ChimeraX commands (.cxc) that place a marker at each C-alpha (Angstrom):
marker #1 position -62.08,69.42,220.48 radius 0.5
marker #1 position -63.76,70.56,223.58 radius 0.5
marker #1 position -66.95,69.75,221.74 radius 0.5
marker #1 position -66.37,66.64,220.83 radius 0.5
marker #1 position -64.93,65.94,224.47 radius 0.5
marker #1 position -67.80,67.21,226.12 radius 0.5
marker #1 position -70.48,64.79,224.08 radius 0.5
marker #1 position -69.07,61.71,224.62 radius 0.5
marker #1 position -68.31,63.01,228.51 radius 0.5
marker #1 position -64.53,62.38,227.69 radius 0.5
marker #1 position -61.55,64.63,228.79 radius 0.5
marker #1 position -59.75,66.94,225.82 radius 0.5
marker #1 position -56.93,65.26,227.01 radius 0.5
marker #1 position -57.97,61.82,226.80 radius 0.5
marker #1 position -59.12,62.04,223.27 radius 0.5
marker #1 position -55.90,63.37,222.02 radius 0.5
marker #1 position -54.29,60.33,223.52 radius 0.5
marker #1 position -56.37,58.08,221.96 radius 0.5
marker #1 position -55.67,59.85,218.82 radius 0.5
marker #1 position -52.58,60.63,218.67 radius 0.5
marker #1 position -53.63,63.88,217.61 radius 0.5
marker #1 position -51.11,66.67,217.25 radius 0.5
marker #1 position -53.57,69.01,215.91 radius 0.5
marker #1 position -57.43,70.00,216.15 radius 0.5
marker #1 position -59.64,67.46,214.24 radius 0.5
marker #1 position -60.73,68.51,211.10 radius 0.5
marker #1 position -64.06,67.67,209.70 radius 0.5
marker #1 position -65.06,63.87,208.60 radius 0.5
marker #1 position -62.06,62.46,210.66 radius 0.5
marker #1 position -62.71,59.22,212.46 radius 0.5
marker #1 position -62.03,59.78,215.54 radius 0.5
marker #1 position -61.73,56.87,218.76 radius 0.5
marker #1 position -63.52,57.44,221.71 radius 0.5
marker #1 position -61.55,56.11,225.14 radius 0.5
marker #1 position -64.10,53.81,226.60 radius 0.5
marker #1 position -65.88,54.72,229.91 radius 0.5
marker #1 position -65.11,54.18,233.33 radius 0.5
marker #1 position -67.44,55.24,235.68 radius 0.5
marker #1 position -70.99,57.04,235.72 radius 0.5
marker #1 position -70.67,60.69,234.17 radius 0.5
marker #1 position -71.52,63.64,236.21 radius 0.5
marker #1 position -71.86,67.57,236.11 radius 0.5
marker #1 position -70.04,69.22,238.62 radius 0.5
marker #1 position -72.14,71.39,240.88 radius 0.5
marker #1 position -70.86,74.37,243.00 radius 0.5
marker #1 position -69.37,73.16,245.91 radius 0.5
marker #1 position -67.95,70.32,244.98 radius 0.5
marker #1 position -64.70,68.74,245.23 radius 0.5
marker #1 position -62.26,66.46,243.55 radius 0.5
marker #1 position -62.00,64.77,246.54 radius 0.5
marker #1 position -65.65,64.35,247.31 radius 0.5
marker #1 position -66.82,62.92,243.84 radius 0.5
marker #1 position -64.05,59.95,243.58 radius 0.5
marker #1 position -62.38,59.80,247.03 radius 0.5
marker #1 position -58.82,61.31,246.41 radius 0.5
marker #1 position -57.95,64.38,243.64 radius 0.5
marker #1 position -55.18,61.92,242.34 radius 0.5
marker #1 position -58.52,59.01,241.57 radius 0.5
marker #1 position -60.50,62.55,240.06 radius 0.5
marker #1 position -57.40,63.14,237.83 radius 0.5
marker #1 position -56.63,59.75,236.35 radius 0.5
marker #1 position -60.41,59.10,236.01 radius 0.5
marker #1 position -60.81,62.11,234.05 radius 0.5
marker #1 position -57.34,62.90,232.33 radius 0.5
marker #1 position -57.04,65.77,233.57 radius 0.5
marker #1 position -56.33,68.50,236.44 radius 0.5
marker #1 position -59.37,70.80,235.47 radius 0.5
marker #1 position -62.26,71.15,238.22 radius 0.5
marker #1 position -64.72,73.62,237.26 radius 0.5
marker #1 position -68.93,74.21,237.47 radius 0.5
marker #1 position -70.89,72.37,234.62 radius 0.5
marker #1 position -68.12,70.01,233.90 radius 0.5
marker #1 position -69.12,66.78,232.38 radius 0.5
marker #1 position -66.61,64.29,234.62 radius 0.5
marker #1 position -66.89,60.39,235.67 radius 0.5
marker #1 position -66.64,59.49,239.01 radius 0.5
marker link #1:1,2 radius 0.2
marker link #1:2,3 radius 0.2
marker link #1:3,4 radius 0.2
marker link #1:4,5 radius 0.2
marker link #1:5,6 radius 0.2
marker link #1:6,7 radius 0.2
marker link #1:7,8 radius 0.2
marker link #1:8,9 radius 0.2
marker link #1:9,10 radius 0.2
marker link #1:10,11 radius 0.2
marker link #1:11,12 radius 0.2
marker link #1:12,13 radius 0.2
marker link #1:13,14 radius 0.2
marker link #1:14,15 radius 0.2
marker link #1:15,16 radius 0.2
marker link #1:16,17 radius 0.2
marker link #1:17,18 radius 0.2
marker link #1:18,19 radius 0.2
marker link #1:19,20 radius 0.2
marker link #1:20,21 radius 0.2
marker link #1:21,22 radius 0.2
marker link #1:22,23 radius 0.2
marker link #1:23,24 radius 0.2
marker link #1:24,25 radius 0.2
marker link #1:25,26 radius 0.2
marker link #1:26,27 radius 0.2
marker link #1:27,28 radius 0.2
marker link #1:28,29 radius 0.2
marker link #1:29,30 radius 0.2
marker link #1:30,31 radius 0.2
marker link #1:31,32 radius 0.2
marker link #1:32,33 radius 0.2
marker link #1:33,34 radius 0.2
marker link #1:34,35 radius 0.2
marker link #1:35,36 radius 0.2
marker link #1:36,37 radius 0.2
marker link #1:37,38 radius 0.2
marker link #1:38,39 radius 0.2
marker link #1:39,40 radius 0.2
marker link #1:40,41 radius 0.2
marker link #1:41,42 radius 0.2
marker link #1:42,43 radius 0.2
marker link #1:43,44 radius 0.2
marker link #1:44,45 radius 0.2
marker link #1:45,46 radius 0.2
marker link #1:46,47 radius 0.2
marker link #1:47,48 radius 0.2
marker link #1:48,49 radius 0.2
marker link #1:49,50 radius 0.2
marker link #1:50,51 radius 0.2
marker link #1:51,52 radius 0.2
marker link #1:52,53 radius 0.2
marker link #1:53,54 radius 0.2
marker link #1:54,55 radius 0.2
marker link #1:55,56 radius 0.2
marker link #1:56,57 radius 0.2
marker link #1:57,58 radius 0.2
marker link #1:58,59 radius 0.2
marker link #1:59,60 radius 0.2
marker link #1:60,61 radius 0.2
marker link #1:61,62 radius 0.2
marker link #1:62,63 radius 0.2
marker link #1:63,64 radius 0.2
marker link #1:64,65 radius 0.2
marker link #1:65,66 radius 0.2
marker link #1:66,67 radius 0.2
marker link #1:67,68 radius 0.2
marker link #1:68,69 radius 0.2
marker link #1:69,70 radius 0.2
marker link #1:70,71 radius 0.2
marker link #1:71,72 radius 0.2
marker link #1:72,73 radius 0.2
marker link #1:73,74 radius 0.2
marker link #1:74,75 radius 0.2
marker link #1:75,76 radius 0.2
view
């Protein structure tokens, strides 16, 4: 799931929600990819949610997750 989500720059939670998944997707399964809102960005050391999106709440709404770590692809 992480690999698919990262490839399309969406959070795993959004992918699960969009497809009503209750288990890991299987090979050959067709998935809906949520439309992107904002620009893709890779988190760097020193970045914060508020710095990238104006507030932690806005970051979490755009990305569908509270996760935040260096190297993570996010929407800003």
